[in-house]
Biopython code that builds the backbone (N, CA, C, O; Angstrom):
import numpy as np
from Bio.PDB.StructureBuilder import StructureBuilder

atoms = [
    (1, "MET", "N", (22.318, 188.485, -43.511)),
    (1, "MET", "CA", (23.175, 189.087, -43.130)),
    (1, "MET", "C", (22.733, 189.527, -41.329)),
    (1, "MET", "O", (23.454, 189.652, -40.338)),
    (2, "SER", "N", (21.422, 189.651, -41.496)),
    (2, "SER", "CA", (19.991, 190.090, -39.843)),
    (2, "SER", "C", (20.429, 188.562, -38.897)),
    (2, "SER", "O", (20.795, 188.327, -37.746)),
    (3, "GLN", "N", (20.173, 187.840, -40.007)),
    (3, "GLN", "CA", (19.922, 186.478, -39.180)),
    (3, "GLN", "C", (21.166, 185.898, -38.992)),
    (3, "GLN", "O", (21.170, 185.001, -38.150)),
    (4, "LYS", "N", (21.996, 186.092, -39.412)),
    (4, "LYS", "CA", (23.462, 186.078, -38.611)),
    (4, "LYS", "C", (23.328, 186.232, -36.963)),
    (4, "LYS", "O", (23.417, 185.586, -35.918)),
    (5, "LEU", "N", (23.062, 187.499, -37.465)),
    (5, "LEU", "CA", (23.065, 188.899, -36.116)),
    (5, "LEU", "C", (22.051, 188.872, -35.222)),
    (5, "LEU", "O", (22.106, 189.640, -34.262)),
    (6, "ARG", "N", (20.839, 187.895, -35.393)),
    (6, "ARG", "CA", (19.447, 187.035, -34.103)),
    (6, "ARG", "C", (20.924, 185.938, -33.241)),
    (6, "ARG", "O", (21.544, 185.932, -32.178)),
    (7, "LEU", "N", (20.884, 185.229, -34.402)),
    (7, "LEU", "CA", (21.588, 184.317, -33.793)),
    (7, "LEU", "C", (22.659, 184.485, -32.823)),
    (7, "LEU", "O", (22.709, 184.000, -31.692)),
    (8, "LEU", "N", (23.795, 185.484, -33.598)),
    (8, "LEU", "CA", (24.787, 186.100, -32.568)),
    (8, "LEU", "C", (24.285, 186.541, -31.275)),
    (8, "LEU", "O", (25.066, 186.743, -30.345)),
    (9, "HIS", "N", (22.842, 186.728, -31.143)),
    (9, "HIS", "CA", (21.947, 188.036, -30.093)),
    (9, "HIS", "C", (21.772, 186.181, -29.343)),
    (9, "HIS", "O", (21.952, 186.228, -28.126)),
    (10, "LEU", "N", (21.602, 185.342, -29.636)),
    (10, "LEU", "CA", (20.715, 184.291, -29.068)),
    (10, "LEU", "C", (21.859, 184.051, -28.411)),
    (10, "LEU", "O", (21.946, 184.140, -27.186)),
    (11, "GLU", "N", (22.951, 183.687, -29.287)),
    (11, "GLU", "CA", (24.291, 182.757, -28.531)),
    (11, "GLU", "C", (24.924, 184.021, -27.849)),
    (11, "GLU", "O", (26.102, 183.760, -27.606)),
    (12, "SER", "N", (24.572, 185.378, -27.421)),
    (12, "SER", "CA", (25.723, 185.492, -26.288)),
    (12, "SER", "C", (24.573, 185.850, -25.206)),
    (12, "SER", "O", (24.953, 186.418, -24.183)),
    (13, "LEU", "N", (23.080, 185.535, -25.366)),
    (13, "LEU", "CA", (22.051, 185.278, -24.323)),
    (13, "LEU", "C", (22.305, 184.254, -23.942)),
    (13, "LEU", "O", (22.374, 184.411, -22.723)),
    (14, "ALA", "N", (22.638, 182.580, -24.303)),
    (14, "ALA", "CA", (23.115, 181.868, -23.763)),
    (14, "ALA", "C", (23.682, 181.441, -23.327)),
    (14, "ALA", "O", (23.380, 180.392, -22.759)),
    (15, "GLU", "N", (25.320, 182.138, -23.277)),
    (15, "GLU", "CA", (25.883, 182.157, -22.468)),
    (15, "GLU", "C", (26.036, 183.359, -20.938)),
    (15, "GLU", "O", (26.593, 183.486, -19.847)),
    (16, "ALA", "N", (25.383, 183.808, -21.587)),
    (16, "ALA", "CA", (24.881, 185.045, -20.089)),
    (16, "ALA", "C", (24.619, 184.201, -19.363)),
    (16, "ALA", "O", (23.909, 183.198, -19.430)),
    (17, "LYS", "N", (25.544, 184.870, -18.258)),
    (17, "LYS", "CA", (25.109, 185.044, -16.284)),
    (17, "LYS", "C", (23.818, 185.181, -16.278)),
    (17, "LYS", "O", (23.441, 186.348, -16.173)),
    (18, "ILE", "N", (23.244, 184.615, -16.333)),
    (18, "ILE", "CA", (21.676, 185.017, -16.129)),
    (18, "ILE", "C", (21.063, 185.242, -14.120)),
    (18, "ILE", "O", (20.125, 185.872, -13.633)),
    (19, "GLU", "N", (21.855, 184.614, -13.667)),
    (19, "GLU", "CA", (21.776, 184.719, -12.464)),
    (19, "GLU", "C", (22.292, 186.448, -11.576)),
    (19, "GLU", "O", (21.763, 187.173, -10.733)),
    (20, "TYR", "N", (23.750, 186.476, -12.477)),
    (20, "TYR", "CA", (23.961, 187.734, -12.068)),
    (20, "TYR", "C", (22.985, 189.436, -12.704)),
    (20, "TYR", "O", (22.874, 190.508, -12.108)),
    (21, "TRP", "N", (22.506, 189.070, -13.934)),
    (21, "TRP", "CA", (21.249, 190.007, -14.533)),
    (21, "TRP", "C", (19.980, 190.503, -13.589)),
    (21, "TRP", "O", (19.512, 191.627, -13.403)),
    (22, "MET", "N", (19.575, 189.048, -13.009)),
    (22, "MET", "CA", (18.700, 189.189, -12.507)),
    (22, "MET", "C", (19.051, 190.456, -11.187)),
    (22, "MET", "O", (18.774, 191.630, -10.941)),
    (23, "ARG", "N", (19.481, 189.827, -10.862)),
    (23, "ARG", "CA", (19.694, 190.629, -9.045)),
    (23, "ARG", "C", (19.094, 191.755, -8.877)),
    (23, "ARG", "O", (18.371, 192.008, -7.914)),
    (24, "ASP", "N", (19.424, 192.741, -10.075)),
    (24, "ASP", "CA", (18.377, 194.580, -9.938)),
    (24, "ASP", "C", (17.356, 194.308, -10.470)),
    (24, "ASP", "O", (16.575, 195.199, -10.134)),
    (25, "LYS", "N", (16.684, 193.378, -11.330)),
    (25, "LYS", "CA", (15.700, 193.588, -11.631)),
    (25, "LYS", "C", (14.512, 193.486, -11.038)),
    (25, "LYS", "O", (14.347, 193.028, -9.907)),
    (26, "GLU", "N", (13.379, 194.034, -11.991)),
    (26, "GLU", "CA", (12.269, 194.146, -11.018)),
    (26, "GLU", "C", (11.080, 193.036, -11.623)),
    (26, "GLU", "O", (11.437, 192.383, -12.604)),
    (27, "GLU", "N", (9.722, 192.797, -11.098)),
    (27, "GLU", "CA", (9.056, 191.128, -11.149)),
    (27, "GLU", "C", (9.625, 191.510, -13.072)),
    (27, "GLU", "O", (10.326, 190.743, -13.733)),
    (28, "VAL", "N", (9.073, 192.846, -13.563)),
    (28, "VAL", "CA", (7.770, 193.358, -14.428)),
    (28, "VAL", "C", (8.751, 192.379, -15.656)),
    (28, "VAL", "O", (8.379, 191.601, -16.534)),
    (29, "GLN", "N", (10.603, 193.006, -15.085)),
    (29, "GLN", "CA", (11.599, 192.912, -16.076)),
    (29, "GLN", "C", (12.056, 191.292, -16.304)),
    (29, "GLN", "O", (12.852, 190.873, -17.145)),
    (30, "LEU", "N", (11.538, 190.757, -15.606)),
    (30, "LEU", "CA", (11.974, 189.407, -15.088)),
    (30, "LEU", "C", (11.171, 189.006, -16.267)),
    (30, "LEU", "O", (11.654, 188.624, -17.333)),
    (31, "VAL", "N", (9.486, 189.159, -15.906)),
    (31, "VAL", "CA", (8.690, 188.579, -16.977)),
    (31, "VAL", "C", (8.847, 189.031, -18.655)),
    (31, "VAL", "O", (8.550, 188.372, -19.651)),
    (32, "ASP", "N", (9.268, 190.028, -18.580)),
    (32, "ASP", "CA", (9.634, 190.611, -20.367)),
    (32, "ASP", "C", (10.924, 189.970, -20.468)),
    (32, "ASP", "O", (11.361, 190.020, -21.618)),
    (33, "MET", "N", (11.595, 189.447, -19.730)),
    (33, "MET", "CA", (12.643, 188.511, -20.807)),
    (33, "MET", "C", (12.284, 187.534, -20.500)),
    (33, "MET", "O", (13.280, 186.836, -20.695)),
    (34, "VAL", "N", (11.031, 186.482, -19.883)),
    (34, "VAL", "CA", (11.389, 185.202, -20.214)),
    (34, "VAL", "C", (10.136, 185.336, -21.328)),
    (34, "VAL", "O", (9.911, 184.273, -21.906)),
    (35, "LEU", "N", (9.094, 186.717, -21.815)),
    (35, "LEU", "CA", (8.224, 186.403, -22.721)),
    (35, "LEU", "C", (9.110, 186.751, -24.136)),
    (35, "LEU", "O", (8.582, 186.530, -25.226)),
    (36, "ARG", "N", (10.568, 187.341, -24.049)),
    (36, "ARG", "CA", (11.472, 187.536, -25.151)),
    (36, "ARG", "C", (11.989, 186.344, -25.471)),
    (36, "ARG", "O", (12.147, 185.856, -26.590)),
    (37, "ILE", "N", (12.263, 185.870, -24.328)),
    (37, "ILE", "CA", (13.520, 184.679, -25.009)),
    (37, "ILE", "C", (12.479, 183.829, -25.214)),
    (37, "ILE", "O", (12.820, 183.245, -26.243)),
    (38, "ARG", "N", (11.158, 183.281, -24.802)),
    (38, "ARG", "CA", (10.181, 182.535, -25.273)),
    (38, "ARG", "C", (9.917, 182.450, -26.824)),
    (38, "ARG", "O", (9.794, 181.456, -27.540)),
    (39, "GLY", "N", (9.855, 184.128, -27.202)),
    (39, "GLY", "CA", (9.201, 184.336, -28.650)),
    (39, "GLY", "C", (10.084, 183.811, -29.603)),
    (39, "GLY", "O", (9.823, 183.097, -30.572)),
    (40, "LYS", "N", (11.982, 184.581, -28.919)),
    (40, "LYS", "CA", (12.619, 184.236, -30.024)),
    (40, "LYS", "C", (13.127, 183.084, -30.488)),
    (40, "LYS", "O", (13.809, 182.936, -31.502)),
    (41, "LEU", "N", (12.386, 181.368, -28.857)),
    (41, "LEU", "CA", (12.842, 180.177, -29.327)),
    (41, "LEU", "C", (11.317, 179.761, -30.280)),
    (41, "LEU", "O", (11.159, 178.731, -30.936)),
    (42, "ASP", "N", (10.669, 180.493, -30.171)),
    (42, "ASP", "CA", (9.102, 180.257, -31.052)),
    (42, "ASP", "C", (9.209, 181.397, -32.614)),
    (42, "ASP", "O", (8.233, 181.630, -33.326)),
    (43, "GLY", "N", (10.244, 181.813, -32.792)),
    (43, "GLY", "CA", (10.051, 182.234, -33.892)),
    (43, "GLY", "C", (10.134, 181.532, -35.260)),
    (43, "GLY", "O", (9.896, 180.342, -35.464)),
    (44, "GLU", "N", (10.411, 182.212, -35.928)),
    (44, "GLU", "CA", (10.014, 181.422, -37.628)),
    (44, "GLU", "C", (11.396, 181.157, -37.719)),
    (44, "GLU", "O", (11.656, 180.538, -38.751)),
    (45, "SER", "N", (12.614, 181.461, -36.839)),
    (45, "SER", "CA", (13.806, 180.993, -37.341)),
    (45, "SER", "C", (14.483, 180.005, -36.563)),
    (45, "SER", "O", (15.700, 179.994, -36.377)),
    (46, "ARG", "N", (13.704, 179.216, -36.135)),
    (46, "ARG", "CA", (13.771, 178.289, -34.469)),
    (46, "ARG", "C", (14.797, 177.337, -35.438)),
    (46, "ARG", "O", (15.885, 177.140, -34.897)),
    (47, "GLU", "N", (14.668, 176.839, -36.507)),
    (47, "GLU", "CA", (14.649, 175.917, -36.956)),
    (47, "GLU", "C", (16.774, 175.728, -36.538)),
    (47, "GLU", "O", (17.520, 174.791, -36.256)),
    (48, "GLU", "N", (16.939, 177.343, -36.759)),
    (48, "GLU", "CA", (18.245, 177.698, -37.013)),
    (48, "GLU", "C", (19.422, 177.817, -35.874)),
    (48, "GLU", "O", (20.649, 177.888, -35.807)),
    (49, "VAL", "N", (18.324, 177.794, -35.061)),
    (49, "VAL", "CA", (19.329, 177.757, -33.799)),
    (49, "VAL", "C", (20.180, 176.905, -33.209)),
    (49, "VAL", "O", (19.701, 176.709, -32.091)),
    (50, "PRO", "N", (20.894, 176.459, -33.291)),
    (50, "PRO", "CA", (21.806, 175.219, -32.551)),
    (50, "PRO", "C", (20.795, 174.732, -31.190)),
    (50, "PRO", "O", (20.416, 175.598, -30.402)),
    (51, "ASP", "N", (20.546, 173.803, -31.068)),
    (51, "ASP", "CA", (20.112, 172.671, -29.827)),
    (51, "ASP", "C", (20.341, 173.019, -28.535)),
    (51, "ASP", "O", (19.547, 173.170, -27.607)),
    (52, "VAL", "N", (22.230, 173.193, -28.613)),
    (52, "VAL", "CA", (22.670, 173.545, -27.450)),
    (52, "VAL", "C", (22.324, 174.792, -26.162)),
    (52, "VAL", "O", (22.412, 174.787, -24.935)),
    (53, "VAL", "N", (21.821, 175.982, -27.374)),
    (53, "VAL", "CA", (21.366, 177.458, -27.685)),
    (53, "VAL", "C", (20.168, 177.020, -26.696)),
    (53, "VAL", "O", (19.977, 177.136, -25.485)),
    (54, "ALA", "N", (19.699, 176.656, -27.399)),
    (54, "ALA", "CA", (18.416, 176.804, -26.889)),
    (54, "ALA", "C", (17.835, 175.968, -25.888)),
    (54, "ALA", "O", (16.672, 176.220, -25.573)),
    (55, "GLU", "N", (18.499, 174.899, -25.258)),
    (55, "GLU", "CA", (18.863, 174.329, -24.046)),
    (55, "GLU", "C", (19.215, 175.300, -22.945)),
    (55, "GLU", "O", (18.640, 175.574, -21.891)),
    (56, "ARG", "N", (20.194, 175.686, -23.431)),
    (56, "ARG", "CA", (20.526, 177.212, -22.296)),
    (56, "ARG", "C", (19.268, 178.142, -22.203)),
    (56, "ARG", "O", (18.409, 178.263, -21.330)),
    (57, "LEU", "N", (19.464, 178.757, -23.417)),
    (57, "LEU", "CA", (17.683, 179.613, -23.118)),
    (57, "LEU", "C", (16.197, 179.323, -22.646)),
    (57, "LEU", "O", (15.142, 179.949, -22.554)),
    (58, "GLN", "N", (16.808, 177.671, -22.323)),
    (58, "GLN", "CA", (15.105, 177.649, -21.964)),
    (58, "GLN", "C", (15.577, 177.610, -20.705)),
    (58, "GLN", "O", (14.648, 177.983, -19.989)),
    (59, "ALA", "N", (17.157, 177.191, -19.605)),
    (59, "ALA", "CA", (17.139, 177.014, -18.482)),
    (59, "ALA", "C", (17.459, 178.436, -18.026)),
    (59, "ALA", "O", (17.964, 178.365, -16.906)),
    (60, "HIS", "N", (17.381, 179.504, -18.381)),
    (60, "HIS", "CA", (17.099, 180.777, -18.660)),
    (60, "HIS", "C", (16.230, 181.503, -17.875)),
    (60, "HIS", "O", (16.282, 182.278, -16.920)),
    (61, "VAL", "N", (14.833, 180.630, -19.113)),
    (61, "VAL", "CA", (13.744, 180.831, -18.486)),
    (61, "VAL", "C", (13.382, 180.503, -17.118)),
    (61, "VAL", "O", (12.945, 181.334, -16.322)),
    (62, "ASP", "N", (13.669, 178.641, -16.728)),
    (62, "ASP", "CA", (13.031, 178.008, -15.819)),
    (62, "ASP", "C", (14.304, 178.704, -14.801)),
    (62, "ASP", "O", (13.828, 179.390, -13.896)),
    (63, "THR", "N", (15.611, 178.641, -14.812)),
    (63, "THR", "CA", (16.044, 180.284, -13.618)),
    (63, "THR", "C", (15.158, 180.901, -13.061)),
    (63, "THR", "O", (14.685, 180.678, -11.946)),
    (64, "ILE", "N", (14.787, 181.995, -14.059)),
    (64, "ILE", "CA", (13.868, 183.477, -13.737)),
    (64, "ILE", "C", (12.506, 182.806, -13.243)),
    (64, "ILE", "O", (12.249, 183.030, -12.061)),
    (65, "LEU", "N", (11.471, 181.922, -14.035)),
    (65, "LEU", "CA", (10.711, 181.338, -13.452)),
    (65, "LEU", "C", (10.818, 181.165, -12.080)),
    (65, "LEU", "O", (10.203, 181.863, -11.273)),
    (66, "SER", "N", (11.858, 179.922, -11.668)),
    (66, "SER", "CA", (11.985, 179.768, -10.480)),
    (66, "SER", "C", (11.741, 180.298, -9.103)),
    (66, "SER", "O", (11.372, 179.824, -8.028)),
    (67, "THR", "N", (12.236, 181.947, -9.751)),
    (67, "THR", "CA", (12.203, 183.116, -9.111)),
    (67, "THR", "C", (10.608, 183.465, -8.547)),
    (67, "THR", "O", (9.972, 183.201, -7.527)),
    (68, "LEU", "N", (10.381, 184.120, -9.658)),
    (68, "LEU", "CA", (8.852, 184.594, -9.251)),
    (68, "LEU", "C", (7.686, 183.542, -8.251)),
    (68, "LEU", "O", (7.723, 182.371, -7.875)),
    (69, "PRO", "N", (6.681, 184.698, -8.090)),
    (69, "PRO", "CA", (5.472, 183.908, -7.110)),
    (69, "PRO", "C", (4.738, 183.027, -8.384)),
    (69, "PRO", "O", (4.459, 183.124, -9.579)),
    (70, "GLU", "N", (4.639, 182.103, -7.226)),
    (70, "GLU", "CA", (3.364, 181.178, -7.664)),
    (70, "GLU", "C", (2.217, 181.050, -8.572)),
    (70, "GLU", "O", (1.819, 180.038, -9.148)),
    (71, "ASP", "N", (1.607, 182.625, -8.610)),
    (71, "ASP", "CA", (0.336, 182.908, -9.224)),
    (71, "ASP", "C", (1.146, 183.193, -10.634)),
    (71, "ASP", "O", (0.598, 182.892, -11.694)),
    (72, "LEU", "N", (2.459, 183.777, -10.622)),
    (72, "LEU", "CA", (2.520, 184.135, -12.062)),
    (72, "LEU", "C", (3.130, 183.477, -12.516)),
    (72, "LEU", "O", (3.344, 183.792, -13.686)),
    (73, "ARG", "N", (3.699, 182.431, -12.138)),
    (73, "ARG", "CA", (3.871, 181.380, -13.073)),
    (73, "ARG", "C", (3.080, 180.311, -13.784)),
    (73, "ARG", "O", (3.105, 179.675, -14.837)),
    (74, "ALA", "N", (2.387, 180.429, -12.713)),
    (74, "ALA", "CA", (0.931, 180.071, -13.410)),
    (74, "ALA", "C", (0.744, 180.872, -14.500)),
    (74, "ALA", "O", (1.410, 180.811, -15.534)),
    (75, "VAL", "N", (-0.076, 181.557, -14.296)),
    (75, "VAL", "CA", (-0.702, 182.747, -15.420)),
    (75, "VAL", "C", (0.726, 182.728, -16.601)),
    (75, "VAL", "O", (0.293, 182.978, -17.726)),
    (76, "LEU", "N", (1.715, 182.581, -16.605)),
    (76, "LEU", "CA", (2.917, 181.994, -17.711)),
    (76, "LEU", "C", (3.397, 180.917, -18.395)),
    (76, "LEU", "O", (3.923, 180.561, -19.449)),
    (77, "ASP", "N", (2.871, 180.449, -17.034)),
    (77, "ASP", "CA", (3.131, 178.325, -17.882)),
    (77, "ASP", "C", (1.953, 178.072, -18.759)),
    (77, "ASP", "O", (1.987, 177.255, -19.680)),
    (78, "LYS", "N", (0.606, 179.002, -18.365)),
    (78, "LYS", "CA", (-0.857, 178.354, -19.070)),
    (78, "LYS", "C", (-0.852, 179.491, -20.457)),
    (78, "LYS", "O", (-1.733, 179.436, -21.314)),
    (79, "LYS", "N", (0.134, 180.371, -20.498)),
    (79, "LYS", "CA", (0.867, 181.140, -21.587)),
    (79, "LYS", "C", (1.169, 180.579, -22.614)),
    (79, "LYS", "O", (0.671, 181.006, -23.655)),
    (80, "GLN", "N", (2.176, 179.327, -22.662)),
    (80, "GLN", "CA", (3.471, 178.789, -22.817)),
    (80, "GLN", "C", (2.015, 177.643, -23.253)),
    (80, "GLN", "O", (1.490, 177.975, -24.316)),
    (81, "LYS", "N", (1.590, 176.834, -22.804)),
    (81, "LYS", "CA", (0.801, 175.377, -23.106)),
    (81, "LYS", "C", (-0.163, 176.058, -24.116)),
    (81, "LYS", "O", (-0.578, 175.136, -24.819)),
    (82, "LYS", "N", (-0.575, 176.922, -24.421)),
    (82, "LYS", "CA", (-2.030, 177.973, -25.398)),
    (82, "LYS", "C", (-0.936, 178.216, -26.624)),
    (82, "LYS", "O", (-1.299, 178.262, -27.799)),
    (83, "LYS", "N", (0.530, 178.375, -26.184)),
    (83, "LYS", "CA", (1.445, 178.208, -27.705)),
    (83, "LYS", "C", (1.320, 176.446, -27.947)),
    (83, "LYS", "O", (0.582, 176.130, -28.881)),
    (84, "HIS", "N", (1.846, 175.536, -27.339)),
    (84, "HIS", "CA", (1.986, 174.405, -27.530)),
    (84, "HIS", "C", (1.203, 173.742, -26.932)),
    (84, "HIS", "O", (1.584, 173.808, -25.764)),
    (85, "PRO", "N", (-0.023, 172.880, -26.999)),
    (85, "PRO", "CA", (-1.128, 172.613, -27.073)),
    (85, "PRO", "C", (-0.509, 171.201, -26.293)),
    (85, "PRO", "O", (-0.768, 170.826, -25.149)),
    (86, "SER", "N", (0.762, 170.290, -27.712)),
    (86, "SER", "CA", (0.878, 168.802, -27.482)),
    (86, "SER", "C", (1.625, 168.809, -26.485)),
    (86, "SER", "O", (1.495, 167.799, -25.793)),
    (87, "SER", "N", (2.716, 169.897, -25.950)),
    (87, "SER", "CA", (3.748, 169.470, -25.261)),
    (87, "SER", "C", (2.887, 170.134, -23.789)),
    (87, "SER", "O", (3.670, 170.261, -22.848)),
    (88, "SER", "N", (2.040, 170.384, -23.602)),
    (88, "SER", "CA", (1.438, 170.704, -22.148)),
    (88, "SER", "C", (0.835, 169.182, -21.983)),
    (88, "SER", "O", (1.177, 168.512, -21.009)),
    (89, "SER", "N", (-0.183, 168.594, -23.085)),
    (89, "SER", "CA", (-0.599, 167.347, -22.615)),
    (89, "SER", "C", (0.120, 166.565, -22.048)),
    (89, "SER", "O", (-0.284, 165.817, -21.158)),
    (90, "GLN", "N", (1.009, 166.596, -22.362)),
    (90, "GLN", "CA", (2.166, 164.926, -22.101)),
    (90, "GLN", "C", (2.930, 165.480, -20.562)),
    (90, "GLN", "O", (3.194, 164.717, -19.632)),
    (91, "GLN", "N", (3.179, 166.871, -20.568)),
    (91, "GLN", "CA", (3.496, 167.619, -19.526)),
    (91, "GLN", "C", (2.505, 166.964, -18.164)),
    (91, "GLN", "O", (2.804, 166.152, -17.289)),
    (92, "GLN", "N", (1.222, 167.715, -18.440)),
    (92, "GLN", "CA", (-0.015, 167.303, -17.935)),
    (92, "GLN", "C", (-0.073, 165.872, -17.091)),
    (92, "GLN", "O", (-0.592, 165.665, -15.994)),
    (93, "GLN", "N", (0.496, 165.129, -17.800)),
    (93, "GLN", "CA", (0.114, 163.898, -17.990)),
    (93, "GLN", "C", (1.715, 162.869, -16.560)),
    (93, "GLN", "O", (1.659, 161.853, -15.867)),
    (94, "GLY", "N", (2.534, 163.645, -16.749)),
    (94, "GLY", "CA", (3.580, 164.079, -15.834)),
    (94, "GLY", "C", (3.193, 164.718, -14.466)),
    (94, "GLY", "O", (3.563, 164.242, -13.392)),
    (95, "ASP", "N", (2.388, 165.879, -14.592)),
    (95, "ASP", "CA", (1.761, 166.381, -13.430)),
    (95, "ASP", "C", (1.014, 165.918, -12.703)),
    (95, "ASP", "O", (-0.204, 166.008, -12.861)),
    (96, "GLU", "N", (1.759, 165.116, -11.418)),
    (96, "GLU", "CA", (0.098, 165.151, -10.240)),
    (96, "GLU", "C", (-0.380, 166.431, -9.688)),
    (96, "GLU", "O", (-1.509, 166.354, -9.203)),
    (97, "LYS", "N", (0.033, 167.279, -9.651)),
    (97, "LYS", "CA", (-0.381, 168.251, -8.845)),
    (97, "LYS", "C", (-1.180, 169.073, -10.042)),
    (97, "LYS", "O", (-0.713, 170.204, -10.180)),
    (98, "ALA", "N", (-1.688, 168.933, -10.458)),
    (98, "ALA", "CA", (-2.011, 169.738, -12.044)),
    (98, "ALA", "C", (-3.779, 170.918, -10.712)),
    (98, "ALA", "O", (-4.513, 170.577, -9.784)),
    (99, "PRO", "N", (-3.586, 172.107, -11.451)),
    (99, "PRO", "CA", (-4.261, 173.038, -10.429)),
    (99, "PRO", "C", (-6.001, 172.442, -10.580)),
    (99, "PRO", "O", (-6.391, 171.949, -11.638)),
    (100, "THR", "N", (-6.741, 172.559, -9.588)),
    (100, "THR", "CA", (-8.288, 172.251, -9.861)),
    (100, "THR", "C", (-8.992, 173.277, -10.077)),
    (100, "THR", "O", (-9.964, 173.042, -10.795)),
    (101, "SER", "N", (-8.889, 174.288, -9.749)),
    (101, "SER", "CA", (-8.759, 175.767, -9.446)),
    (101, "SER", "C", (-8.777, 176.894, -11.011)),
    (101, "SER", "O", (-8.253, 176.542, -12.068)),
    (102, "PRO", "N", (-9.456, 178.174, -10.822)),
    (102, "PRO", "CA", (-8.646, 178.942, -11.621)),
    (102, "PRO", "C", (-7.423, 180.175, -11.294)),
    (102, "PRO", "O", (-7.347, 180.980, -10.367)),
    (103, "ALA", "N", (-6.680, 179.975, -12.276)),
    (103, "ALA", "CA", (-5.452, 180.603, -11.359)),
    (103, "ALA", "C", (-6.197, 181.825, -10.892)),
    (103, "ALA", "O", (-7.337, 181.871, -11.354)),
    (104, "PRO", "N", (-5.761, 183.169, -9.835)),
    (104, "PRO", "CA", (-5.721, 184.216, -9.495)),
    (104, "PRO", "C", (-6.176, 185.468, -10.343)),
    (104, "PRO", "O", (-6.984, 186.332, -10.005)),
    (105, "MET", "N", (-5.463, 185.364, -11.536)),
    (105, "MET", "CA", (-5.854, 186.195, -12.432)),
    (105, "MET", "C", (-7.233, 185.740, -12.820)),
    (105, "MET", "O", (-8.233, 186.443, -12.680)),
    (106, "GLU", "N", (-7.231, 184.286, -13.413)),
    (106, "GLU", "CA", (-8.777, 184.259, -14.467)),
    (106, "GLU", "C", (-10.036, 184.686, -12.804)),
    (106, "GLU", "O", (-11.263, 184.707, -12.898)),
    (107, "GLN", "N", (-9.476, 184.882, -11.869)),
    (107, "GLN", "CA", (-10.609, 184.729, -11.034)),
    (107, "GLN", "C", (-10.853, 186.318, -11.081)),
    (107, "GLN", "O", (-11.844, 186.886, -11.540)),
    (108, "GLU", "N", (-9.727, 186.893, -10.504)),
    (108, "GLU", "CA", (-10.286, 188.212, -10.859)),
    (108, "GLU", "C", (-11.194, 189.103, -11.991)),
    (108, "GLU", "O", (-12.181, 189.837, -12.027)),
    (109, "GLU", "N", (-9.896, 188.369, -13.123)),
    (109, "GLU", "CA", (-10.624, 188.455, -14.520)),
    (109, "GLU", "C", (-12.854, 188.309, -14.195)),
    (109, "GLU", "O", (-13.846, 189.033, -14.100)),
    (110, "ALA", "N", (-12.569, 187.292, -14.170)),
    (110, "ALA", "CA", (-14.167, 186.935, -13.929)),
    (110, "ALA", "C", (-14.805, 187.820, -13.141)),
    (110, "ALA", "O", (-15.495, 188.685, -13.680)),
    (111, "ALA", "N", (-14.715, 187.775, -12.053)),
    (111, "ALA", "CA", (-15.530, 189.165, -10.953)),
    (111, "ALA", "C", (-15.432, 190.828, -11.553)),
    (111, "ALA", "O", (-16.165, 191.815, -11.604)),
    (112, "ALA", "N", (-14.565, 190.585, -11.805)),
    (112, "ALA", "CA", (-14.587, 191.868, -12.983)),
    (112, "ALA", "C", (-16.279, 192.217, -14.100)),
    (112, "ALA", "O", (-17.195, 192.977, -14.412)),
    (113, "ALA", "N", (-15.481, 190.689, -14.273)),
    (113, "ALA", "CA", (-16.443, 191.253, -15.852)),
    (113, "ALA", "C", (-17.755, 191.151, -15.288)),
    (113, "ALA", "O", (-18.646, 191.721, -15.918)),
    (114, "ALA", "N", (-18.266, 190.161, -13.562)),
    (114, "ALA", "CA", (-19.902, 189.820, -12.899)),
    (114, "ALA", "C", (-20.629, 191.269, -12.633)),
    (114, "ALA", "O", (-21.811, 191.612, -12.661)),
    (115, "SER", "N", (-19.068, 192.162, -12.289)),
    (115, "SER", "CA", (-19.680, 193.098, -11.489)),
    (115, "SER", "C", (-19.672, 194.126, -13.125)),
    (115, "SER", "O", (-20.264, 195.201, -13.225)),
    (116, "ALA", "N", (-19.082, 193.645, -13.956)),
    (116, "ALA", "CA", (-19.507, 195.223, -15.068)),
    (116, "ALA", "C", (-21.483, 195.416, -15.296)),
    (116, "ALA", "O", (-22.344, 196.294, -15.266)),
    (117, "LYS", "N", (-21.278, 193.255, -15.622)),
    (117, "LYS", "CA", (-22.205, 193.218, -16.097)),
    (117, "LYS", "C", (-23.419, 193.093, -15.557)),
    (117, "LYS", "O", (-24.489, 192.801, -16.091)),
    (118, "GLY", "N", (-22.972, 193.512, -13.679)),
    (118, "GLY", "CA", (-23.968, 193.271, -12.989)),
    (118, "GLY", "C", (-24.800, 194.960, -12.720)),
    (118, "GLY", "O", (-25.817, 195.133, -12.048)),
    (119, "ALA", "N", (-23.981, 196.081, -13.491)),
    (119, "ALA", "CA", (-23.754, 197.353, -13.481)),
    (119, "ALA", "C", (-24.390, 197.975, -14.243)),
    (119, "ALA", "O", (-24.583, 199.186, -14.129)),
    (120, "GLU", "N", (-24.882, 197.181, -15.262)),
    (120, "GLU", "CA", (-25.885, 197.562, -16.142)),
    (120, "GLU", "C", (-27.103, 197.514, -16.396)),
    (120, "GLU", "O", (-27.547, 198.069, -17.401)),
]
sb = StructureBuilder()
sb.init_structure("model")
sb.init_model(0)
sb.init_chain("A")
sb.init_seg("    ")
for serial, (resi, resn, name, xyz) in enumerate(atoms, 1):
    if name == "N":
        sb.init_residue(resn, " ", resi, " ")
    sb.init_atom(name, np.array(xyz, "f"), 0.0, 1.0, " ", f" {name:<3s}", serial, name[0])
structure = sb.get_structure()
């Protein structure tokens, strides 16, 4: 019963006009929606989600990502690649503009770690 409800929820989300929902949302809410959709698509019951629903949900994720700043997209892409390493290697091969330096978040984390180490 709960599985059927989850599937109905995903179907209604896939049918939603995501552009209208996004209009008055903060960046953090958009990121949260990307992570939630990805979580549902990566869930254990993924094989029960019809392909058309999964494709529409992925299109929603892509639409949301296209509105986010580049550095945030890079972090979210990296997070997705860690979950799916086989698909990321195929994606990187087709990507001619692969980043050569760490993302800004990683640079900040490395700088914070270095300053904390120096303070000891």
